[in-house]
C-alpha positions, -999 to +999 in steps of 0.1 A: +275-231+497+274-228+460+288-257+437+315-251+412+291-256+382+268-229+398+298-205+404+308-210+367+273-202+355+271-169+377+304-159+364+293-167+328+261-145+332+280-117+350+304-116+320+276-120+294+260-090+311+291-068+308+296-080+273+261-069+262+262-038+282+294-028+264+280-037+230+249-014+238+273+013+248+295+008+215+263+010+194+253+042+211+288+057+207+289+046+172+257+064+165+269+096+184+305+099+172+299+082+138+272+109+129+294+137+140+322+123+117+298+127+087+274+153+097+292+181+074+281+157+045+244+158+060+246+121+069+239+101+100+252+067+106+219+050+095+223+070+061+259+058+061+248+023+064+223+027+036+248+043+012+274+015+023+248-011+014+240+005-020+276+011-029+284-027-030+288-045-064+258-067-057+235-036-052+246-019-086+212-023-101+195-012-068+180-031-040+142-037-030+132-022+003+127-057+017+163-068+006+177-036+020+159-039+054+172-075+056+206-068+047+207-039+074+187-059+098+162-032+104+123-032+100+108-018+068+091+008+089+122+022+103+138+022+070+109+038+052+113+073+069+150+072+065+148+063+027+122+093+024+146+116+038+175+104+017+154+107-014+144+142-003+182+150+000+189+135-035+210+106-022+187+079-033+160+071-058+130+051-051+111+036-081+087+009-087+107-024-094+104-033-132+103-071-122+077-065-094+055-034-096+045-039-059+082-037-048+101-004-048+137-005-059+162+018-041+193+031-061+220+055-052+218+087-073+248+103-089+247+129-062+246+104-035+274+083-051+296+115-049+287+122-014+295+086-005+328+083-025+344+117-025+330+133+008+319+106+033+344+078+027+376+098+037+358+108+069+347+072+077+382+060+073+396+086+095+369+076+121+378+040+118+414+048+124+405+068+156+381+043+168+403+013+162+435+031+177+457+006+193+441-024+175+464-046+155+451-062+123+449-095+142+427-077+169+403-065+143+403-098+128+394-116+160+368-089+170+352-093+136+351-131+142+335-129+175+311-103+164+299-125+135+296-155+157+273-134+181+254-120+152+247-155+138+234-166+174+212-135+176+197-142+142+188-177+154+172-163+184+153-138+162+140-167+139+129-187+170+110-155+182+094-150+147+112-118+139+128-129+108+096-124+088+094-086+100+116-073+073+101-092+045+083-075+017 
């Protein structure tokens, strides 16, 4: 016969499995449905994330590849091909960083800013409304709180596994 503590541990792991599986499904659906929301603008969810990162006030002067990779929590290798395609499409500019010639600085072009602000943003806002239908502001706030808490824990796991250095320049 299982002890009460053992039952709690089993129940916790079953719930954890369901949470992480749903998170996996949500990530896949975000990629699928989010990309469809902005495909007319020639964007994917990954490009949406890059433009969103570069549109922030803190990134006004551009971001190094390493900083952008760390912010998006992706490897530099995964980001490299994406940035090349975005440069080809005229959304971003990639140039040597004036402060460190070994580093490359990524900036949003005027064309990229137009696509982001005038074309993609309205579609993204509509997508958010659809994806969050039935969520109150309180629900959204709580969801964000728990996702941030989980993300912090995952970042600690990543550091313990030695992965934090992966995105560095």
